[in-house]
C-alpha positions as semicolon CSV with decimal commas, in nm:
position;residue;x (nm);y (nm);z (nm)
1;M;9,256;10,359;10,577
2;Y;9,257;10,447;10,201
3;F;9,594;10,609;10,222
4;Y;9,803;10,316;10,369
5;E;9,586;10,049;10,142
6;L;9,728;10,254;9,842
7;L;10,066;10,202;9,992
8;K;10,015;9,849;10,050
9;Q;9,905;9,769;9,704
10;N;10,177;9,985;9,513
11;R;10,472;10,009;9,731
12;H;10,639;9,726;9,522
13;L;10,623;9,931;9,218
14;L;10,897;10,186;9,364
15;N;11,269;10,182;9,240
16;E;11,527;10,252;9,518
17;T;11,546;10,636;9,489
18;E;11,168;10,659;9,507
19;A;11,134;10,412;9,824
20;A;11,391;10,617;9,998
21;I;11,193;10,969;9,917
22;L;10,887;10,763;10,012
23;E;11,033;10,665;10,364
24;Y;11,124;11,053;10,409
25;L;10,780;11,164;10,370
26;L;10,641;10,911;10,607
27;E;10,926;11,001;10,855
28;H;10,793;11,384;10,813
29;S;10,441;11,292;10,831
30;T;10,352;11,537;11,118
31;T;10,480;11,808;10,903
32;I;10,373;11,704;10,584
33;K;10,126;11,988;10,545
34;D;10,375;12,258;10,520
35;L;10,601;12,076;10,302
36;T;10,637;12,174;9,950
37;I;10,737;11,962;9,660
38;R;11,014;12,198;9,570
39;E;11,122;12,145;9,939
40;V;11,090;11,753;9,930
41;A;11,287;11,745;9,595
42;A;11,594;11,961;9,764
43;Q;11,591;11,772;10,051
44;N;11,627;11,417;9,836
45;Y;11,859;11,595;9,576
46;T;11,616;11,501;9,304
47;A;11,369;11,692;9,091
48;P;10,987;11,755;9,152
49;N;10,888;11,578;8,873
50;T;11,056;11,285;9,063
51;I;10,825;11,335;9,330
52;V;10,526;11,348;9,117
53;R;10,577;11,017;8,928
54;L;10,640;10,841;9,276
55;C;10,307;10,969;9,387
56;Q;10,124;10,860;9,071
57;K;10,309;10,507;9,093
58;L;10,175;10,495;9,447
59;G;9,770;10,578;9,298
60;F;9,769;10,945;9,374
61;S;9,694;11,204;9,103
62;G;10,003;11,366;9,231
63;Y;10,210;11,521;9,539
64;T;9,929;11,739;9,641
65;E;9,691;11,447;9,702
66;F;9,931;11,232;9,857
67;R;10,031;11,498;10,107
68;E;9,629;11,549;10,192
69;G;9,588;11,196;10,196
70;L;9,861;11,133;10,454
71;F;9,747;11,449;10,647
72;H;9,376;11,318;10,683
73;T;9,482;10,989;10,771
74;L;9,690;11,124;11,064
75;Q;9,400;11,326;11,171
76;Q;9,186;11,014;11,144
77;Q;9,394;10,820;11,358
78;D;9,387;11,102;11,633
79;S;9,017;11,108;11,635
80;F;9,026;10,765;11,736
81;G;9,086;10,865;12,086
82;E;9,407;10,786;12,292
83;V;9,629;10,537;12,094
84;T;9,923;10,401;12,247
85;S;10,263;10,346;12,071
86;L;10,175;9,959;12,059
87;D;9,810;10,010;11,940
88;E;9,987;10,221;11,645
89;Q;10,219;9,955;11,570
90;I;9,953;9,701;11,518
91;I;9,712;9,945;11,309
92;K;9,991;10,027;11,065
93;T;10,127;9,694;11,050
94;K;9,792;9,544;10,932
95;Q;9,786;9,819;10,663
96;L;10,108;9,699;10,554
97;I;10,002;9,332;10,503
98;N;9,895;9,189;10,144
99;P;9,664;8,886;10,191
100;N;9,797;8,726;9,871
101;V;10,160;8,740;10,013
102;I;10,040;8,600;10,342
103;E;9,858;8,312;10,130
104;T;10,181;8,247;9,946
105;L;10,387;8,246;10,251
106;I;10,195;7,996;10,420
107;T;10,196;7,749;10,111
108;K;10,549;7,807;10,099
109;I;10,600;7,701;10,451
110;H;10,387;7,400;10,395
111;E;10,570;7,272;10,106
112;A;10,897;7,321;10,248
113;D;11,099;6,998;10,329
114;K;11,296;7,199;10,588
115;I;11,270;7,566;10,725
116;L;11,569;7,758;10,886
117;F;11,495;8,062;11,075
118;F;11,785;8,311;11,088
119;A;11,783;8,573;11,373
120;V;12,020;8,739;11,648
121;G;11,991;8,960;11,930
122;L;11,580;9,039;12,026
123;S;11,469;8,935;11,692
124;R;11,559;8,579;11,807
125;F;11,244;8,563;12,003
126;P;10,976;8,569;11,751
127;A;11,204;8,367;11,552
128;Q;11,200;8,107;11,817
129;E;10,852;8,112;11,894
130;L;10,728;8,035;11,527
131;N;10,986;7,778;11,505
132;E;10,842;7,588;11,791
133;R;10,508;7,627;11,677
134;L;10,576;7,479;11,360
135;K;10,766;7,183;11,520
136;I;10,448;7,104;11,723
137;L;10,258;7,068;11,373
138;G;10,530;6,839;11,256
139;K;10,747;7,075;11,051
140;N;11,110;7,005;11,011
141;S;11,221;7,363;11,149
142;Q;11,516;7,501;11,332
143;T;11,670;7,809;11,477
144;F;12,007;7,966;11,421
145;V;12,150;8,247;11,641
146;D;12,528;8,152;11,619
147;P;12,640;8,337;11,311
148;H;12,887;8,050;11,171
149;V;12,645;7,769;11,242
150;M;12,374;7,989;11,081
151;K;12,595;8,028;10,760
152;H;12,713;7,651;10,765
153;N;12,327;7,535;10,756
154;A;12,221;7,826;10,496
155;R;12,511;7,604;10,262
156;L;12,322;7,266;10,295
157;L;11,970;7,417;10,220
158;T;11,832;7,322;9,880
159;D;11,569;7,442;9,646
160;K;11,306;7,232;9,867
161;D;11,381;7,437;10,152
162;L;11,284;7,772;10,285
163;A;11,496;8,015;10,507
164;I;11,326;8,279;10,737
165;A;11,527;8,575;10,832
166;I;11,415;8,818;11,097
167;S;11,593;9,159;11,162
168;N;11,423;9,467;11,292
169;S;11,676;9,707;11,095
170;G;11,720;9,457;10,798
171;T;12,088;9,552;10,792
172;T;12,238;9,261;11,053
173;D;12,551;9,157;10,860
174;N;12,528;8,787;10,995
175;I;12,153;8,771;10,897
176;L;12,224;8,928;10,518
177;S;12,519;8,710;10,506
178;A;12,297;8,393;10,582
179;A;12,003;8,518;10,357
180;T;12,250;8,541;10,077
181;I;12,419;8,210;10,113
182;A;12,052;8,058;10,152
183;S;11,953;8,218;9,829
184;I;12,249;8,080;9,662
185;S;12,209;7,728;9,769
186;G;11,875;7,746;9,594
187;A;11,644;7,784;9,881
188;E;11,323;8,043;9,851
189;T;11,403;8,286;10,132
190;I;11,167;8,524;10,341
191;S;11,249;8,823;10,535
192;I;11,061;8,995;10,828
193;T;11,165;9,335;10,899
194;G;11,082;9,690;11,004
195;F;10,906;9,906;10,734
196;S;11,188;10,052;10,543
197;T;11,430;10,018;10,216
198;N;11,654;9,777;10,389
199;P;11,933;9,535;10,242
200;L;11,762;9,225;10,367
201;S;11,443;9,279;10,205
202;K;11,617;9,360;9,870
203;I;11,772;9,002;9,872
204;T;11,486;8,765;9,968
205;T;11,253;8,611;9,742
206;Y;10,923;8,729;9,976
207;Q;10,898;9,020;10,242
208;L;10,717;9,110;10,535
209;Y;10,705;9,455;10,711
210;G;10,637;9,557;11,035
211;Y;10,553;9,911;11,200
212;T;10,842;9,945;11,409
213;S;11,032;10,218;11,584
214;E;11,409;10,235;11,705
215;L;11,511;10,246;12,070
216;R;11,895;10,225;12,166
217;V;12,028;10,228;12,528
218;D;12,392;10,298;12,573
219;G;12,392;10,211;12,201
220;I;12,266;9,876;12,227
221;D;11,939;9,765;12,036
222;A;11,612;9,780;12,272
223;A;11,328;9,805;12,045
224;D;11,056;9,611;12,109
225;R;10,944;9,331;11,850
226;F;10,571;9,375;11,878
227;S;10,469;9,407;11,526
228;I;10,709;9,115;11,421
229;H;10,544;8,930;11,682
230;Y;10,212;9,012;11,556
231;L;10,322;8,899;11,197
232;I;10,464;8,572;11,297
233;N;10,140;8,522;11,487
234;L;9,979;8,592;11,180
235;L;10,115;8,344;10,943
236;F;10,080;8,044;11,230
237;T;9,719;8,131;11,256
238;E;9,645;8,148;10,885
239;Y;9,879;7,827;10,859
240;L;9,689;7,651;11,124
241;K;9,355;7,752;10,942
242;K;9,455;7,605;10,602
243;Y;9,643;7,305;10,689
244;H;9,539;7,209;11,031
245;S;9,161;7,195;11,073
246;P;9,046;7,182;11,452
247;S;8,828;6,892;11,379
248;T;9,160;6,687;11,294
249;S;9,343;6,801;11,614
250;K;9,397;6,528;11,909
251;I;9,380;6,662;12,269
């Protein structure tokens, strides 16, 4: 998937305005073939030259090549046969992963004296899973879901510790507050969120993104965390391979 490979490699080069425009383009991927550069510019209150620069930063010659790349990528995905929404989440999440970032994160997990997880709602389940699995390997790891306890423990962190904040939307106030406090305390921070320009990813040292979709029932968040579970399992598997060889494990 050449298109998503370029996004994965170059997305970090975008400024806040460009990242918002990219999100708009991806949200309109099914109609991208009919969107002119002037229409995109008008919808985002900017100039066509801004769209061109955005596409060039991502590695495309301009908007036309970006539009064609996204359109043909969608066609290729359709040609795979019947793909469920969960299949699509994993395919697109894998395309967002930078192996160098994964390597850095498992090193940070290994070197941390203490690891704290911040998560609320349905996001607490992947947080608790990775927390318990790291404990099995002897890591000093804790999960906090109560906002007050979360913030209190964030203040106790040092530059030898690591905080991992998990939020599907990346906009949960309590998680944002805890991650900010952890950063001020000197700890390095990791955010695991949905693929979007969100406040949480902007304030953390490192970011991982899963391809997710929003679902609310009577105003309550009911979206699955399938791609986030995938990411935390990837982290654990890679950590296990590097630092805990099966030959040294005891049964």
